[in-house]
C-alpha positions as CSV (number, residue, x, y, z in Angstrom):
1,X,149.7,99.0,91.5
2,X,150.4,97.0,94.5
3,X,150.8,99.1,97.7
4,X,149.0,102.2,96.3
5,X,145.5,103.5,97.1
6,X,143.7,105.8,94.6
7,X,142.2,108.8,96.4
8,X,140.8,110.5,93.3
9,X,140.9,110.4,89.5
10,X,140.5,112.9,86.6
11,X,140.4,112.4,82.8
12,X,140.5,114.2,79.6
13,X,138.3,113.8,77.8
14,X,135.8,113.2,80.5
15,X,132.2,112.2,80.7
16,X,131.2,115.4,78.8
17,X,132.7,113.8,75.7
18,X,129.9,111.2,75.5
19,X,126.5,111.9,74.2
20,X,123.7,109.3,74.5
21,X,124.7,107.6,71.2
22,X,128.5,107.2,71.6
23,X,131.6,109.4,71.6
24,X,131.1,113.1,70.9
25,X,133.7,115.8,70.5
26,X,135.1,116.8,73.9
27,X,134.6,120.3,75.1
28,X,137.5,122.7,74.5
29,X,140.3,122.8,77.0
30,X,140.2,126.0,79.0
31,X,143.0,128.5,78.0
32,X,146.1,128.4,80.2
33,X,147.7,131.9,80.6
34,X,151.4,131.9,79.9
35,X,151.3,128.9,77.5
36,X,150.9,129.1,73.7
37,X,150.7,127.1,70.5
38,X,150.1,123.7,72.1
39,X,147.3,121.8,73.8
40,X,149.8,119.8,75.9
41,X,150.1,122.1,78.9
42,X,146.4,122.9,79.1
43,X,145.7,119.2,78.8
44,X,148.0,118.4,81.8
45,X,146.6,121.3,83.9
46,X,142.9,120.6,83.3
47,X,143.3,116.9,84.0
48,X,145.2,117.6,87.2
49,X,142.5,120.2,88.2
50,X,139.8,117.6,87.7
51,X,141.5,115.1,89.9
52,X,142.4,117.6,92.6
53,X,138.9,119.1,92.6
54,X,137.4,115.6,93.0
55,X,139.5,115.1,96.2
56,X,139.8,118.6,97.7
57,X,137.0,120.7,96.2
58,X,137.9,124.1,94.8
59,X,141.5,125.2,94.8
60,X,140.7,128.5,96.3
61,X,138.7,127.2,99.3
62,X,139.6,129.4,102.3
63,X,140.4,126.5,104.6
64,X,142.7,124.7,102.1
65,X,146.1,124.1,103.7
66,X,149.3,123.2,101.7
67,X,149.7,119.5,101.3
68,X,152.8,117.4,100.8
69,X,151.7,116.1,97.4
70,X,154.3,115.3,94.8
71,X,153.5,115.8,91.1
72,X,154.6,113.2,88.6
73,X,154.1,113.7,84.8
74,X,154.5,110.7,82.6
75,X,154.4,111.2,78.8
76,X,155.9,109.0,76.1
77,X,155.3,111.6,73.4
78,X,155.8,114.8,75.4
79,X,154.7,118.2,74.0
80,X,154.9,117.5,70.3
81,X,153.3,120.7,69.2
82,X,155.7,122.9,71.1
83,X,158.7,121.0,69.8
84,X,157.3,121.3,66.2
85,X,156.7,125.1,66.7
86,X,160.3,125.6,67.9
87,X,161.7,123.5,65.0
88,X,159.6,125.4,62.4
89,X,160.6,128.8,63.7
90,X,164.3,127.9,63.9
91,X,164.3,126.3,60.4
92,X,162.6,129.4,58.9
93,X,164.9,131.9,60.6
94,X,162.0,133.5,62.4
95,X,162.3,134.7,66.0
96,X,161.2,131.9,68.3
97,X,158.6,133.2,70.8
98,X,160.2,133.2,74.4
99,X,157.1,131.4,75.8
100,X,157.9,128.4,73.7
101,X,161.3,127.9,75.5
102,X,159.6,128.2,78.9
103,X,156.9,125.7,78.1
104,X,159.2,123.3,76.4
105,X,160.2,122.3,80.0
106,X,157.6,119.7,81.1
107,X,157.9,120.9,84.7
108,X,156.7,124.4,83.9
109,X,153.0,123.3,83.9
110,X,153.6,121.2,87.0
111,X,154.9,124.3,88.8
112,X,151.8,126.2,87.9
113,X,149.6,123.4,89.3
114,X,151.7,123.1,92.5
115,X,151.4,126.9,93.1
116,X,147.7,127.0,92.5
117,X,147.0,124.1,94.8
118,X,149.7,124.7,97.4
119,X,151.4,121.4,96.7
120,X,154.8,121.2,98.5
121,X,156.1,117.8,97.3
122,X,158.7,117.0,94.7
123,X,158.0,117.7,91.0
124,X,159.1,115.0,88.5
125,X,158.6,114.5,84.7
126,X,159.4,111.2,83.0
127,X,159.1,109.7,79.6
128,X,158.5,105.9,80.0
129,X,158.6,103.5,77.1
130,X,155.5,101.8,75.9
131,X,152.9,104.3,77.0
132,X,149.3,103.7,76.2
133,X,147.1,106.8,75.8
134,X,144.5,107.0,78.6
135,X,146.5,104.8,80.9
136,X,149.0,105.5,83.7
137,X,152.2,103.7,82.8
138,X,153.3,101.0,85.4
139,X,156.7,102.7,85.6
140,X,155.0,105.9,86.8
141,X,153.1,104.1,89.5
142,X,156.3,102.4,90.7
143,X,158.0,105.8,90.9
144,X,155.0,107.2,92.8
145,X,155.3,104.3,95.3
146,X,159.0,105.1,95.7
147,X,158.3,108.8,96.4
148,X,155.8,107.8,99.0
149,X,158.0,105.0,100.6
150,X,160.9,107.4,100.9
151,X,158.8,109.9,102.8
152,X,159.2,112.6,100.2
153,X,155.4,113.1,100.0
154,X,152.2,112.0,101.6
155,X,150.4,111.7,98.3
156,X,151.4,111.7,94.6
157,X,149.4,113.3,91.7
158,X,150.4,111.1,88.8
159,X,149.4,112.5,85.4
160,X,149.8,110.6,82.1
161,X,149.3,112.8,79.0
162,X,149.7,112.0,75.3
163,X,149.2,114.2,72.3
164,X,148.2,112.8,68.9
165,X,150.2,113.5,65.8
166,X,148.6,116.0,63.5
167,X,147.7,114.9,60.0
168,X,148.7,118.3,58.5
169,X,151.7,120.6,58.8
170,X,152.7,122.1,62.2
171,X,151.0,125.2,63.3
172,X,152.9,128.5,63.0
173,X,152.3,130.2,66.3
174,X,152.7,133.9,66.8
175,X,153.8,135.7,69.9
176,X,151.0,135.6,72.5
177,X,148.7,133.3,70.7
178,X,146.4,131.1,72.8
179,X,147.0,127.4,73.5
180,X,146.6,125.2,70.4
181,X,143.5,123.2,69.9
182,X,143.1,119.9,71.4
183,X,143.0,117.0,68.9
184,X,140.5,114.2,69.1
185,X,143.1,111.7,70.3
186,X,144.7,113.9,73.0
187,X,144.2,112.1,76.3
188,X,145.3,112.4,79.9
189,X,144.5,110.7,83.1
190,X,145.4,111.8,86.6
191,X,145.4,109.7,89.8
192,X,145.9,111.0,93.3
193,X,147.5,108.1,95.1
194,X,148.9,107.3,98.6
195,X,150.2,104.2,100.3
196,X,147.6,101.6,100.9
């Protein structure tokens, strides 16, 4: 990560997932209005929130000005649960809930984060090869450095998120159902970086 300085970090699961004797089940992800059937978007949003709060404090602080912060989402797996839900609905001939099409675009959740935090930089989603859950891929850090070097942003919020494969059949979401449950292996890390 040569040339980058980390300003803040956020993780899911975070320290709340540890008890005194080893790993415990993480707390549930907060629901994310407008997203359904999958934990991926709440996972990305919560991890981004943790990182941004660590650096800026609350999103709704009265003195908070817009910042030229780019958002970069890296995920080798992408939103598996949404893809499975769309596939299952299409294969069965059922009507596919419209929210699933909206949230199948990985930039949808990034737009929500950008609006909430008044981030005015570019929004990018990539799917690098060889991702490791809980780590930011080197390709994502290189892209963040390019965004900063080109002057497109003063900071980059890099989020790496991975969902685990379920052991059972895909969920059958209905219209308006809440986000799907997080699975024990769902992980995300967010780094707010700038040039060193």
